[in-house]
C-alpha positions as CSV (number, residue, x, y, z in Angstrom):
1,X,102.4,-56.2,134.2
2,X,105.1,-53.8,135.5
3,X,105.4,-52.1,132.2
4,X,101.7,-51.5,132.2
5,X,101.8,-50.0,135.8
6,X,104.5,-47.8,134.7
7,X,102.7,-46.4,131.7
8,X,99.6,-46.0,133.8
9,X,101.5,-44.0,136.2
10,X,103.1,-41.8,133.5
11,X,100.0,-41.1,131.9
12,X,98.3,-40.1,135.1
13,X,101.3,-37.9,135.9
14,X,101.0,-36.4,132.3
15,X,97.2,-35.9,132.9
16,X,97.6,-34.3,136.1
17,X,100.1,-32.0,134.8
18,X,97.9,-31.1,131.8
19,X,95.1,-30.4,134.2
20,X,97.3,-28.2,136.3
21,X,98.4,-26.2,133.3
22,X,94.9,-25.6,132.1
23,X,93.7,-24.8,135.5
24,X,96.6,-22.3,135.8
25,X,95.9,-20.8,132.3
26,X,92.0,-20.6,132.9
27,X,93.0,-18.7,136.4
28,X,95.5,-16.2,134.3
29,X,92.9,-15.9,131.5
30,X,90.2,-15.1,134.3
31,X,92.3,-12.7,136.1
32,X,93.1,-10.8,132.8
33,X,89.6,-10.6,132.0
34,X,88.7,-9.3,135.4
35,X,91.5,-6.7,135.0
36,X,90.0,-5.8,131.6
37,X,86.6,-5.2,133.1
38,X,88.1,-3.2,135.9
39,X,90.1,-1.1,133.2
40,X,86.9,-0.7,131.2
41,X,84.9,0.8,134.3
42,X,87.7,3.1,136.0
43,X,90.6,5.0,135.3
44,X,92.9,7.3,137.3
45,X,92.0,10.7,137.9
46,X,93.3,13.1,140.5
47,X,89.9,15.1,140.9
48,X,87.6,12.2,141.5
49,X,86.6,10.5,144.4
50,X,89.3,7.8,145.5
51,X,91.3,8.9,142.5
52,X,88.7,6.7,140.4
53,X,87.3,8.2,137.2
54,X,84.2,6.2,136.2
55,X,84.7,5.8,132.4
56,X,81.4,6.5,130.6
57,X,80.9,7.4,127.3
58,X,81.2,11.0,126.1
59,X,78.5,13.0,127.8
60,X,77.7,15.2,124.9
61,X,76.3,14.1,121.5
62,X,78.5,14.3,118.3
63,X,75.8,13.7,116.0
64,X,75.6,16.4,113.4
65,X,71.8,16.0,112.9
66,X,71.5,17.0,116.7
67,X,74.2,19.6,116.4
68,X,72.6,21.5,113.5
69,X,69.9,23.2,115.5
70,X,72.2,24.6,117.9
71,X,74.5,25.7,115.1
72,X,71.7,27.7,113.3
73,X,70.3,29.3,116.5
74,X,73.5,30.7,117.9
75,X,74.5,31.7,114.1
76,X,71.3,33.5,113.5
77,X,71.6,35.0,117.1
78,X,75.1,36.2,116.5
79,X,74.1,37.7,113.0
80,X,71.1,39.2,115.0
81,X,73.3,41.4,117.2
82,X,75.2,42.8,114.1
83,X,71.8,43.5,112.4
84,X,70.3,45.3,115.5
85,X,73.5,47.5,115.4
86,X,73.1,48.3,112.0
87,X,69.5,49.1,112.1
88,X,70.0,51.3,115.4
89,X,69.2,54.8,114.7
90,X,69.8,56.3,118.2
91,X,72.8,58.4,118.3
92,X,74.9,59.2,121.4
93,X,74.4,62.6,123.2
94,X,76.0,65.5,121.6
95,X,78.3,68.0,123.3
96,X,75.5,70.6,123.0
97,X,73.1,68.3,124.6
98,X,75.1,67.5,127.3
99,X,76.1,71.1,128.2
100,X,72.7,72.4,127.7
101,X,70.3,69.7,128.7
102,X,72.4,67.4,131.0
103,X,70.7,63.9,131.6
104,X,69.0,64.2,135.0
105,X,70.2,61.8,137.4
106,X,67.1,61.6,139.4
107,X,65.6,60.1,136.3
108,X,67.6,56.8,137.2
109,X,65.9,54.1,139.3
110,X,66.7,54.3,143.0
111,X,68.6,51.0,142.9
112,X,70.9,52.2,140.1
113,X,71.2,55.8,140.9
114,X,74.0,55.6,143.6
115,X,76.4,54.2,141.0
116,X,76.0,56.9,138.4
117,X,78.9,59.0,139.5
118,X,81.4,56.0,139.7
119,X,84.4,56.5,137.5
120,X,87.7,54.6,137.4
121,X,89.7,53.9,134.3
122,X,92.1,51.6,136.2
123,X,89.3,49.4,137.3
124,X,87.7,49.3,133.8
125,X,91.3,48.0,132.5
126,X,91.1,45.3,135.2
127,X,87.6,44.2,134.0
128,X,89.1,43.9,130.5
129,X,92.0,41.8,131.7
130,X,89.6,39.4,133.5
131,X,87.5,38.9,130.4
132,X,90.4,38.4,128.1
133,X,91.8,35.8,130.5
134,X,88.7,34.0,131.2
135,X,87.5,33.9,127.6
136,X,90.5,31.4,126.7
137,X,89.5,29.2,129.9
138,X,88.2,26.3,127.6
139,X,91.9,25.9,126.5
140,X,92.3,24.1,129.9
141,X,90.4,21.2,128.5
142,X,93.6,20.1,126.6
143,X,95.4,19.6,130.0
144,X,92.9,17.0,131.3
145,X,93.0,13.7,129.3
146,X,89.3,13.0,129.8
147,X,88.3,16.3,128.1
148,X,91.0,16.4,125.7
149,X,89.8,13.4,123.8
150,X,86.7,15.3,122.9
151,X,88.2,18.8,122.4
152,X,86.6,19.5,118.9
153,X,83.1,18.8,120.5
154,X,84.0,21.1,123.4
155,X,85.3,23.9,121.3
156,X,82.1,23.5,119.0
157,X,79.9,24.0,122.1
158,X,82.1,26.9,123.4
159,X,81.8,28.8,120.0
160,X,78.0,28.1,120.2
161,X,77.9,29.7,123.8
162,X,80.0,32.7,122.6
163,X,78.1,33.4,119.5
164,X,74.7,33.0,121.1
165,X,75.7,35.3,124.3
166,X,77.3,37.8,122.1
167,X,74.2,37.9,119.8
168,X,71.8,38.3,122.7
169,X,74.0,41.0,124.4
170,X,74.2,43.1,121.1
171,X,70.5,42.9,120.6
172,X,69.7,44.0,124.0
173,X,72.1,46.8,123.8
174,X,71.0,48.3,120.5
175,X,67.5,48.0,121.5
176,X,67.6,49.4,125.0
177,X,70.0,52.1,123.9
178,X,70.5,53.0,127.8
179,X,73.0,55.6,128.5
180,X,75.9,54.4,130.6
181,X,76.5,55.9,134.2
182,X,79.3,58.2,133.3
183,X,77.0,60.1,130.7
184,X,75.3,61.5,133.8
185,X,78.4,62.4,135.4
186,X,79.0,66.2,135.3
187,X,82.4,66.4,136.5
188,X,84.4,66.9,133.3
189,X,87.8,66.6,135.5
190,X,87.0,63.1,135.7
191,X,85.1,62.1,132.6
192,X,85.9,64.0,129.4
193,X,83.1,65.4,127.3
194,X,84.6,63.3,124.7
195,X,83.9,60.1,126.7
196,X,80.3,61.2,127.5
197,X,79.6,61.8,123.9
198,X,81.6,59.0,122.3
199,X,80.5,55.8,120.6
200,X,79.1,53.2,123.1
201,X,77.9,55.7,125.6
202,X,74.6,54.5,124.9
203,X,75.1,50.7,125.3
204,X,75.0,50.1,128.9
205,X,72.2,47.4,128.9
206,X,73.2,44.8,129.5
207,X,76.8,44.2,130.6
208,X,78.7,42.2,127.9
209,X,81.8,42.0,130.1
210,X,79.9,40.2,132.9
211,X,77.8,38.0,130.7
212,X,80.6,36.8,128.6
213,X,82.7,35.9,131.6
214,X,79.7,34.1,133.2
215,X,79.2,32.1,130.2
216,X,83.0,31.1,129.9
217,X,83.1,29.9,133.6
218,X,79.9,28.3,133.9
219,X,80.4,26.3,130.7
220,X,83.8,25.3,131.9
221,X,82.2,24.1,135.2
222,X,79.4,22.4,133.6
223,X,81.8,20.6,131.2
224,X,84.3,19.2,134.0
225,X,81.4,18.1,136.0
226,X,79.7,16.4,133.4
227,X,82.9,14.5,132.3
228,X,83.7,13.6,136.1
229,X,80.5,12.3,137.6
230,X,82.6,11.1,140.6
231,X,84.3,14.4,141.1
232,X,85.4,15.0,144.7
233,X,82.8,17.1,146.7
234,X,85.5,19.6,147.6
235,X,86.7,20.1,144.2
236,X,83.1,20.2,142.8
237,X,82.4,22.9,145.3
238,X,85.4,25.0,144.6
239,X,84.7,24.7,140.8
240,X,81.3,26.1,141.2
241,X,82.4,28.7,143.5
242,X,85.0,29.8,140.9
243,X,82.4,29.8,138.3
244,X,80.2,31.9,140.3
245,X,82.5,34.4,141.7
246,X,84.7,35.5,138.9
247,X,81.8,37.1,136.8
248,X,80.4,38.5,140.1
249,X,83.7,40.1,140.7
250,X,83.8,41.4,137.2
251,X,80.4,42.8,137.4
252,X,81.4,44.6,140.5
253,X,84.4,46.1,138.7
254,X,82.2,47.3,135.9
255,X,79.9,49.0,138.3
256,X,82.9,50.6,140.2
257,X,84.3,51.7,136.9
258,X,81.4,53.7,135.7
259,X,80.7,51.4,132.8
260,X,77.4,49.9,133.9
261,X,74.7,50.0,136.4
262,X,74.0,47.3,139.0
263,X,70.8,46.0,136.7
264,X,73.2,45.9,133.8
265,X,75.4,43.5,135.4
266,X,72.8,41.4,137.2
267,X,71.2,40.8,133.9
268,X,74.4,40.1,132.3
269,X,75.3,37.6,134.9
270,X,72.0,35.7,134.5
271,X,72.0,35.8,130.8
272,X,75.6,34.6,130.6
273,X,75.2,31.9,133.3
274,X,72.1,30.5,131.6
275,X,73.9,30.3,128.1
276,X,77.0,28.7,129.6
277,X,75.0,26.1,131.6
278,X,72.3,25.3,129.0
279,X,74.2,24.9,126.0
280,X,76.3,21.8,127.5
281,X,73.2,20.5,129.1
282,X,71.1,20.3,126.1
283,X,73.8,18.6,124.4
284,X,73.9,15.7,127.1
285,X,73.1,12.4,125.7
286,X,70.2,10.2,126.8
287,X,72.3,7.7,128.5
288,X,74.7,10.4,130.1
289,X,71.4,11.7,131.9
290,X,70.5,8.5,133.1
291,X,74.0,7.6,134.3
292,X,73.8,10.8,136.4
293,X,71.5,9.3,139.1
294,X,71.9,5.6,138.5
295,X,73.5,2.5,140.3
296,X,76.6,1.4,138.9
297,X,78.2,-1.8,139.4
298,X,81.8,-3.2,138.9
299,X,83.6,-6.4,139.0
300,X,87.0,-6.0,140.8
301,X,89.5,-8.6,141.9
302,X,90.4,-9.2,145.7
303,X,94.0,-9.9,146.9
304,X,93.5,-13.6,147.1
305,X,92.4,-13.9,143.6
306,X,88.8,-13.9,144.0
307,X,86.2,-11.5,142.6
308,X,84.1,-8.7,144.5
309,X,81.2,-6.6,143.3
310,X,81.3,-2.7,143.8
311,X,78.3,-0.5,143.7
312,X,78.2,3.2,143.4
313,X,75.3,5.5,143.4
314,X,75.7,8.9,142.2
315,X,73.4,11.8,143.3
């Protein structure tokens, strides 16, 4: 009898120990599952609200079938720019024309007329530096882990932005054949006759420097915003101020340098900004668009080992 009682006690102790071990294992397994869920929903990000980057699928499509129309359109537009230059028969003003029949500054519309006598080679060089610097802006995607994962997709889109914008700019330039402001400047001590009659003197409309700068900055801001749906408000505001102000400043420099009229840079700004914004927007996946204005729910562990639900609504 005593042996049976002892055996029963031992069995009870073994059973309780097994139950405790299983319970502990289940708790550890549950904690790991919760952690996995949390890691699948969030990632550390220094530019996102609360340093939490909501992990979503890449916002842009990678399917070649959907990419093909963009490649064809941008490629044809790029080729169209060269074709427009090849078939253009308008020649720059000759020295004789400028000496005997100087273009009348009063023929310029009132809004643009005041910029006709501007001339500054140093400011023109500054605008060149800005253009070259901003053109490589997408290289910064490599420095951010959320965009570096899709660097191939982003570079393909940027190539589409560049070729489309370049083609549109050249088509406009060689169709309008608008004389640059310095052509109207009769002061040969400032603007040489060779410059006034040189190549490119009738390619004022619209500003390629402004359009390409706007295309690059707006594309960069748009891509960063799409990859970071929970971007800090201050960071997002600063990002878009940067995107808007840099091409505006470069456009201002082009006017002060005597290279373009105000309407040239305004049109270039609009064309470049639209291209830089719309190309990534048109690449957005359906799910990415839905997630932009959607309620997101996450399961997170609490300090006492329990669970809590986290809701986030993005506007």
